[in-house]
C-alpha positions in Angstrom: -3.9 49.0 -191.8 -7.3 48.0 -190.6 -10.9 49.6 -192.6 -13.9 49.7 -190.3 -17.0 50.3 -191.3 -18.9 52.3 -189.1 -21.9 54.2 -187.9 -22.6 57.4 -188.1 -20.4 59.1 -184.9 -23.6 61.1 -183.1 -24.8 62.1 -179.7 -21.1 62.2 -178.4 -20.5 59.0 -179.1 -18.0 57.3 -181.6 -21.2 54.9 -183.2 -24.6 55.1 -182.8 -24.8 52.0 -183.4 -23.3 49.5 -180.0 -21.9 46.9 -182.0 -19.6 49.7 -184.5 -18.3 51.4 -180.0 -18.1 48.6 -179.2 -15.8 47.4 -182.1 -13.7 50.6 -182.2 -12.9 50.5 -178.3 -11.7 47.0 -179.3 -9.1 48.2 -181.6 -7.7 51.0 -179.3 -7.4 48.8 -176.3 -5.8 46.3 -178.4 -3.7 49.8 -180.2 -4.0 48.3 -183.3 -4.3 51.5 -186.3 -7.1 51.6 -187.9 -9.3 53.8 -190.4 -12.7 54.2 -190.3 -15.2 54.9 -193.0 -18.8 55.9 -191.8 -21.4 53.4 -193.6 -24.5 54.7 -196.0 -26.6 53.2 -198.3 -24.2 53.2 -200.8 -21.2 51.6 -199.5 -24.1 48.9 -196.8 -23.7 46.3 -199.9 -20.6 45.7 -199.2 -21.0 44.2 -195.5 -20.3 40.6 -195.9 -22.6 39.7 -193.0 -25.3 42.5 -194.3 -24.9 45.0 -191.1 -21.9 46.9 -189.8 -19.8 47.0 -188.1 -17.1 45.3 -191.0 -13.7 45.2 -191.4 -11.2 45.7 -194.3 -7.7 43.6 -193.0 -5.7 42.5 -195.6 -8.0 43.0 -198.4 -10.5 40.6 -196.8 -13.8 41.5 -195.7 -14.4 40.2 -192.2 -18.1 40.5 -190.4 -19.5 40.4 -187.1 -17.9 42.1 -184.2 -17.1 40.0 -182.1 -15.8 37.7 -185.1 -14.1 39.8 -185.7 -12.7 40.2 -182.2 -11.3 36.6 -181.6 -10.2 36.5 -185.6 -7.8 39.8 -185.3 -6.9 38.3 -181.2 -4.9 34.7 -183.0 -3.8 37.1 -186.2 -2.3 39.9 -184.1 -1.7 37.1 -181.1 -3.7 39.9 -178.5 -6.2 39.2 -175.9 -7.3 41.6 -173.8 -7.8 38.4 -171.3 -4.9 36.8 -171.3 -4.9 37.9 -167.6 -8.7 36.1 -166.7 -9.0 33.2 -165.0 -11.2 30.0 -166.3 -13.8 30.8 -164.5 -13.4 34.8 -165.1 -13.5 34.2 -168.9 -16.2 31.9 -168.8 -18.2 35.0 -166.6 -17.1 37.5 -169.4 -18.3 35.5 -172.9 -22.1 34.9 -170.7 -22.2 38.6 -170.1 -20.8 39.8 -172.9 -23.4 37.3 -174.9 -26.5 38.5 -172.8 -25.7 42.1 -174.0 -25.3 41.1 -177.5 -27.8 38.2 -177.6 -30.7 40.3 -175.0 -30.2 43.9 -173.9 -28.5 45.0 -177.4 -33.2 45.0 -178.2 -33.5 47.2 -175.5 -32.3 50.0 -178.1 -34.0 49.3 -180.9 -37.2 49.2 -178.4 -36.3 52.5 -177.2 -35.3 54.0 -180.9 -38.1 52.0 -182.9 -40.6 51.3 -180.9 -41.7 54.0 -179.6 -43.5 56.3 -181.9 -41.9 60.1 -180.2 -38.8 58.8 -180.5 -39.3 57.0 -183.4 -40.2 61.0 -185.1 -36.6 62.3 -183.8 -34.6 58.9 -184.9 -36.2 59.2 -188.1 -34.3 62.0 -189.3 -31.1 60.7 -188.0 -31.0 57.6 -189.6 -31.6 59.3 -193.6 -28.8 61.2 -192.6 -27.1 58.4 -191.7 -27.7 56.4 -194.7 -29.1 58.9 -197.4 -26.0 62.4 -196.5 -26.2 63.6 -199.4 -30.7 63.0 -200.2 -33.2 65.3 -199.0 -34.7 64.7 -195.7 -38.2 64.6 -197.7 -36.7 62.3 -199.6 -35.2 59.8 -197.2 -36.8 59.4 -194.9 -39.7 56.9 -196.6 -36.6 53.8 -196.8 -35.7 54.9 -193.1 -39.9 53.9 -192.6 -39.2 50.9 -194.3 -36.1 50.2 -192.7 -38.1 50.9 -189.3 -40.5 47.7 -190.2 -37.4 45.7 -191.2 -36.1 46.1 -187.3 -39.5 45.4 -185.8 -40.0 42.5 -187.1 -36.5 41.1 -186.5 -37.3 42.5 -182.7 -40.7 40.2 -183.4 -39.2 37.0 -184.8 -36.2 36.9 -181.8 -39.3 37.4 -179.9 -39.0 39.9 -177.4 -41.0 41.9 -179.6 -44.2 39.8 -178.9 -43.9 41.0 -175.2 -45.8 43.9 -173.8 -43.6 47.1 -173.0 -43.9 47.2 -169.8 -42.3 43.0 -170.3 -39.5 44.6 -171.8 -39.5 47.0 -169.6 -38.8 44.2 -167.1 -36.2 42.3 -168.8 -33.6 44.6 -170.2 -33.4 46.7 -166.5 -33.2 43.0 -165.3 -30.1 43.0 -166.9 -29.1 46.6 -166.4 -29.0 45.4 -162.9 -26.8 42.1 -163.1 -24.2 44.5 -165.2 -24.1 46.8 -162.2 -24.3 44.0 -159.0 -21.1 42.8 -161.2 -19.5 45.4 -161.2 -19.7 46.5 -157.6 -17.1 49.5 -157.2 -14.7 47.8 -159.2 -12.4 50.5 -161.9 -13.4 47.7 -164.6 -15.5 44.3 -165.1 -12.7 42.2 -164.3 -10.5 44.4 -162.6 -7.7 46.6 -162.6 -7.5 46.3 -166.4 -9.8 46.7 -168.8 -10.5 43.5 -171.0 -13.4 42.6 -173.5 -16.2 42.8 -171.8 -15.0 46.5 -171.0 -15.4 47.1 -174.3 -18.6 45.8 -174.8 -20.6 47.1 -171.9 -19.1 51.3 -172.9 -20.7 50.5 -176.6 -23.9 49.8 -175.4 -24.3 51.3 -172.1 -23.2 54.3 -173.8 -25.9 53.2 -177.0 -28.7 53.3 -173.9 -27.8 56.7 -172.2 -25.9 59.0 -174.3 -28.8 59.3 -177.2 -31.8 62.3 -176.3 -34.0 59.5 -175.7 -37.1 59.2 -173.3 -37.8 55.3 -172.3 -38.0 53.7 -168.0 -34.9 52.0 -169.3 -33.1 54.3 -169.6 -34.3 56.0 -166.5 -33.2 52.7 -165.0 -29.6 52.6 -166.1 -29.5 56.2 -165.6 -29.3 55.3 -161.9 -27.0 52.4 -161.4 -24.4 55.4 -161.2 -21.8 52.7 -161.1 -22.4 51.9 -164.9 -22.3 55.3 -165.8 -19.5 55.6 -163.9 -17.7 52.8 -166.2 -18.7 54.5 -169.0 -17.3 58.3 -168.2 -13.8 55.6 -167.0 -13.9 54.4 -170.4 -14.2 57.3 -172.0 -11.4 58.9 -170.8 -9.2 56.1 -170.9 -9.4 55.2 -174.4 -11.1 58.4 -176.4 -10.2 61.4 -174.2 -7.7 62.9 -177.5 -10.5 63.2 -179.4 -13.8 64.8 -179.4 -16.3 62.2 -179.9 -18.9 64.3 -181.9 -16.6 64.4 -184.7 -15.3 61.2 -186.8 -11.8 60.8 -186.8 -10.2 58.8 -190.6 -6.7 57.4 -188.3 -6.3 56.5 -185.6 -3.2 54.6 -183.8 
């Protein structure tokens, strides 16, 4: 049994962390049984790379969603991309890298950098990290966490841009995804592959939280991306209420 250390489930999402949601989706697509542990400040110190998700697999803690997937593909002899051509695998990898290394930064921009959104997300973050602590006591820690995230955005480079430039950059990624998906059921054809798990986790964390931004508006206007999100939900999460976590899936 794999133990998945993941972030809070909220807003109808399996997780408020896109990488956690990506990995849980992949586990379901691969039909690998797992149990979930919601990460808090108390157990966050276990994270081998200082971030979520991570898993306990055969007694070893492994971090980073992409590396976990690659490890499980080898250990469990499962490859959701087996039917793809070399060119298709290259396209899939390029899109996944784009989403995880570039598009992702639109999420912290929306949650941490837009003040109106932060006033709400601060309480969400405090509840997730310190579920047993009164909000008024835990929110200062959330403020420190915010400073860290904004510093990471600046270090990455995207945080050095103006709001309009960030919007332009992230929306261009959405347009590329929408153009490539076109009218297909899934990104690489008739069957869901690893790329679909990645897109699902990240797109969901843009369009489902109650936070306003021109980036969110743009994503919601890409009807095929929104339809893909709903299709993935029906295919891989229909048996559970998405606003509640479950301890075991098999």
